[in-house]
C-alpha positions as CSV (number, residue, x, y, z in Angstrom):
1,X,-1.6,16.4,-7.6
2,X,0.4,15.7,-10.7
3,X,3.1,13.7,-9.0
4,X,3.2,10.5,-11.6
5,X,7.1,8.7,-11.5
6,X,8.9,8.4,-14.3
7,X,9.0,4.5,-14.7
8,X,12.5,4.9,-15.2
9,X,15.2,5.5,-11.7
10,X,18.7,6.3,-12.1
11,X,19.8,3.6,-14.1
12,X,17.4,0.2,-13.6
13,X,13.6,0.2,-14.4
14,X,10.8,0.2,-11.4
15,X,8.8,-3.3,-12.8
16,X,12.0,-5.2,-13.0
17,X,13.2,-4.3,-9.6
18,X,9.6,-4.9,-7.9
19,X,9.9,-8.3,-10.2
20,X,12.8,-9.1,-8.3
21,X,11.9,-8.7,-4.6
22,X,8.1,-9.8,-5.0
23,X,8.0,-12.4,-7.3
24,X,10.7,-14.6,-6.0
25,X,13.8,-14.5,-8.1
26,X,15.5,-13.4,-5.2
27,X,16.2,-15.9,-2.7
28,X,14.4,-16.0,0.9
29,X,16.5,-14.7,3.9
30,X,16.6,-17.7,6.4
31,X,16.8,-15.6,9.3
32,X,13.5,-13.8,8.5
33,X,11.8,-16.6,8.8
34,X,9.5,-17.2,11.1
35,X,8.1,-21.6,12.6
36,X,5.4,-19.8,14.7
37,X,4.5,-16.8,13.1
38,X,3.2,-14.0,15.3
39,X,-0.6,-13.1,15.2
40,X,-1.7,-9.6,16.5
41,X,-0.5,-6.0,16.6
42,X,3.6,-5.8,16.3
43,X,6.2,-4.2,15.0
44,X,9.2,-5.6,12.9
45,X,12.6,-4.4,11.4
46,X,14.3,-5.1,8.7
47,X,16.5,-3.7,6.2
48,X,17.0,-4.1,2.4
49,X,20.2,-6.4,2.4
50,X,17.6,-8.7,4.4
51,X,14.7,-8.1,2.2
52,X,16.2,-8.5,-0.6
53,X,20.0,-9.4,-0.9
54,X,23.0,-7.6,-1.0
55,X,23.6,-6.5,-5.0
56,X,19.8,-5.4,-5.2
57,X,19.6,-3.6,-2.3
58,X,22.9,-1.5,-3.5
59,X,21.2,-0.3,-6.3
60,X,18.0,1.0,-4.1
61,X,21.0,2.5,-1.5
62,X,20.3,6.2,-2.6
63,X,16.8,5.9,-1.9
64,X,16.6,3.7,1.0
65,X,20.4,3.3,2.1
66,X,21.0,-0.2,2.9
67,X,22.2,0.6,7.0
68,X,18.6,2.4,7.4
69,X,16.7,0.7,9.7
70,X,13.3,-0.2,8.7
71,X,10.5,-0.9,10.9
72,X,6.9,-1.8,10.1
73,X,3.5,-2.1,12.6
74,X,1.7,-4.9,11.9
75,X,-1.4,-5.7,12.4
76,X,-2.1,-10.1,11.6
77,X,-5.7,-11.2,12.7
78,X,-5.0,-14.1,15.7
79,X,-7.4,-16.4,13.7
80,X,-4.8,-16.3,11.3
81,X,-3.9,-19.8,9.3
82,X,-1.9,-20.7,6.0
83,X,-4.1,-23.0,4.9
84,X,-6.5,-20.0,4.6
85,X,-4.0,-17.9,3.2
86,X,-4.9,-14.0,4.1
87,X,-4.4,-11.1,1.6
88,X,-2.4,-7.6,2.6
89,X,-3.3,-4.3,3.1
90,X,0.2,-1.3,3.1
91,X,-0.9,1.5,4.1
92,X,1.3,4.6,3.7
93,X,0.3,6.4,7.2
94,X,1.6,10.0,6.3
95,X,2.1,10.5,9.9
96,X,4.5,7.9,10.2
97,X,3.4,5.7,13.2
98,X,1.8,3.3,11.5
99,X,-0.9,1.9,13.9
100,X,-3.8,0.1,12.7
101,X,-6.7,1.9,14.1
102,X,-9.2,0.2,16.8
103,X,-12.6,0.3,15.1
104,X,-10.8,-0.9,12.0
105,X,-8.9,-4.6,13.5
106,X,-12.4,-6.6,13.0
107,X,-12.9,-5.8,9.3
108,X,-9.4,-7.0,9.0
109,X,-10.2,-9.9,10.7
110,X,-13.2,-10.5,9.0
111,X,-11.8,-9.8,5.4
112,X,-8.7,-12.2,6.1
113,X,-6.5,-9.5,5.8
114,X,-2.6,-8.7,7.0
115,X,-2.5,-4.9,7.7
116,X,1.8,-3.7,7.7
117,X,2.8,0.3,8.0
118,X,5.8,1.8,7.9
119,X,6.7,3.6,10.9
120,X,8.3,6.8,9.9
121,X,10.2,8.6,12.7
122,X,11.4,11.3,10.0
123,X,8.4,13.3,8.7
124,X,10.0,14.6,5.9
125,X,9.9,11.1,4.2
126,X,10.2,11.7,0.4
127,X,7.6,10.1,-2.1
128,X,10.3,7.6,-3.1
129,X,10.8,6.4,-0.1
130,X,7.3,6.1,1.1
131,X,6.5,4.0,-2.6
132,X,9.5,1.7,-1.5
133,X,9.4,0.7,1.7
134,X,5.4,-0.5,0.6
135,X,7.1,-2.3,-2.2
136,X,9.2,-3.6,0.9
137,X,6.2,-4.3,3.3
138,X,4.9,-6.9,1.2
139,X,8.2,-8.5,0.3
140,X,8.5,-8.7,4.5
141,X,5.1,-10.3,5.4
142,X,5.9,-12.5,2.5
143,X,9.5,-14.0,4.2
144,X,7.1,-14.6,7.1
145,X,3.5,-15.4,6.5
146,X,1.9,-17.7,3.4
147,X,0.1,-15.0,2.0
148,X,-2.4,-14.3,-1.1
149,X,-0.4,-12.4,-3.6
150,X,-3.3,-11.8,-5.9
151,X,-5.1,-9.7,-2.9
152,X,-2.1,-7.0,-2.3
153,X,-3.9,-4.2,-1.3
154,X,-2.5,-0.6,-1.0
155,X,-4.1,2.3,1.2
156,X,-3.4,5.8,2.2
157,X,-4.8,9.1,4.0
158,X,-4.0,12.7,2.4
159,X,-0.6,13.3,2.0
160,X,0.3,9.6,1.6
161,X,-2.3,9.0,-1.4
162,X,0.6,10.3,-4.0
163,X,3.3,7.2,-3.2
164,X,-0.3,5.1,-3.2
165,X,-1.1,6.0,-6.6
166,X,2.5,5.6,-7.8
167,X,2.4,2.4,-6.2
168,X,-0.7,1.1,-8.1
169,X,0.5,2.5,-11.6
170,X,4.5,1.2,-11.2
171,X,3.4,-2.1,-9.9
172,X,1.4,-5.5,-10.9
173,X,1.9,-6.6,-7.2
174,X,-0.9,-3.9,-5.9
175,X,-4.4,-4.8,-7.2
176,X,-6.2,-2.4,-5.6
177,X,-6.3,1.1,-3.8
178,X,-7.8,3.0,-1.3
179,X,-7.6,6.5,-1.0
180,X,-8.8,8.3,2.1
181,X,-9.2,12.2,1.8
182,X,-7.1,12.7,-0.8
183,X,-6.2,11.9,-4.7
184,X,-3.9,12.3,-7.3
185,X,-4.2,12.8,-10.7
186,X,-2.0,13.1,-13.3
187,X,-3.1,15.7,-15.7
188,X,-2.3,16.3,-19.2
189,X,1.2,14.3,-18.9
190,X,-0.3,10.4,-17.8
191,X,2.2,7.3,-17.7
192,X,1.3,4.1,-18.6
193,X,-2.4,3.6,-17.4
194,X,-3.0,0.2,-19.1
195,X,-2.4,-2.3,-16.2
196,X,-4.0,0.5,-13.7
197,X,-7.1,1.0,-15.9
198,X,-7.4,-3.0,-14.7
199,X,-7.3,-2.8,-11.0
200,X,-9.8,-0.9,-8.8
201,X,-9.7,2.0,-7.0
202,X,-11.7,3.4,-3.8
203,X,-11.7,7.1,-2.7
204,X,-13.5,8.0,0.4
205,X,-14.6,11.8,1.2
206,X,-17.2,13.4,2.7
207,X,-19.3,16.5,2.9
208,X,-17.0,18.2,6.1
209,X,-13.7,16.8,4.6
210,X,-11.4,20.0,2.5
211,X,-10.6,17.7,-0.1
212,X,-14.0,16.9,-1.0
213,X,-13.9,18.6,-4.0
214,X,-11.1,17.9,-5.7
215,X,-11.5,14.2,-4.8
216,X,-15.3,13.8,-6.5
217,X,-13.5,16.1,-9.8
218,X,-10.4,13.0,-10.1
219,X,-12.9,10.2,-9.2
220,X,-15.1,11.5,-12.6
221,X,-11.2,12.3,-14.1
222,X,-10.4,8.4,-13.4
223,X,-13.7,7.6,-15.2
224,X,-12.9,9.5,-18.2
225,X,-9.4,8.0,-18.8
226,X,-11.6,4.8,-18.7
227,X,-11.1,3.2,-15.0
228,X,-14.3,1.7,-14.5
229,X,-13.5,-0.1,-11.6
230,X,-13.5,2.8,-9.3
231,X,-16.1,3.6,-6.4
232,X,-16.4,6.5,-4.3
233,X,-18.0,6.8,-1.2
234,X,-19.4,9.9,0.0
235,X,-20.2,10.5,4.1
236,X,-23.1,12.8,4.0
237,X,-22.8,13.1,8.0
238,X,-19.5,14.1,9.3
239,X,-16.3,12.4,7.9
240,X,-14.6,11.3,10.7
241,X,-10.8,10.5,11.4
242,X,-10.3,7.7,10.9
243,X,-13.3,7.0,8.9
244,X,-15.5,4.5,10.4
245,X,-15.1,0.9,10.4
246,X,-18.4,0.0,8.0
247,X,-17.1,2.8,5.3
248,X,-13.4,0.3,5.5
249,X,-15.8,-2.9,5.2
250,X,-17.4,-1.2,2.6
251,X,-13.9,0.0,0.6
252,X,-12.2,-3.6,0.9
253,X,-15.2,-5.2,-0.2
254,X,-15.7,-3.5,-3.6
255,X,-12.0,-3.7,-3.3
256,X,-11.4,-7.6,-3.4
257,X,-14.8,-8.3,-6.3
258,X,-13.4,-10.4,-9.7
């Protein structure tokens, strides 16, 4: 696929708006702060005005309406401790449920990661909305928890991978990407890849995966583009959906390496 975004969206740049949202130029919303953070599996709701303030929310309005209620599914490890701040894993779920697979939960405990994924009832959600909902997910977690913003990852499966790769290209906040049963490559019209080359990337595919040939080809394309921190995990047996926890553990271990 070749769906790399233009770095200009309307009258503002992706990176400028992301910097305002995540780095902290925008004030925290007192209503969103939680004295006793929840752990386990649960859902949160918010809107762009709460998360990034009215002026910036208005700039984003044609992508995500200020009137939209945004929902995310979370899994926060039960041993959450702000003194050992967890990282964040944003999952772009093409099916819209946002729920972490049960068999992955212990892996996220082991890697000290908070899972967050948008719950989208509308399966026709646009690439731009997928991208910005993933970016806002980081803000939603940062408002509620002490987190390690040096360990912020994004991942997806199939139809959400375009948004995940574009999040890696367009932002400095996501440092690693996990792409399951799919890939995205920009072909002869590459975006600015200077930061993307320094990040870490993992592809997961298998012998029974319809996308296997494309994934393996794009893995090699990444290497040919000078992206050295890229790993291909190939399941020679049947690749289950979702993949087994041991493959996710291998992927997360690679993404966390210095």
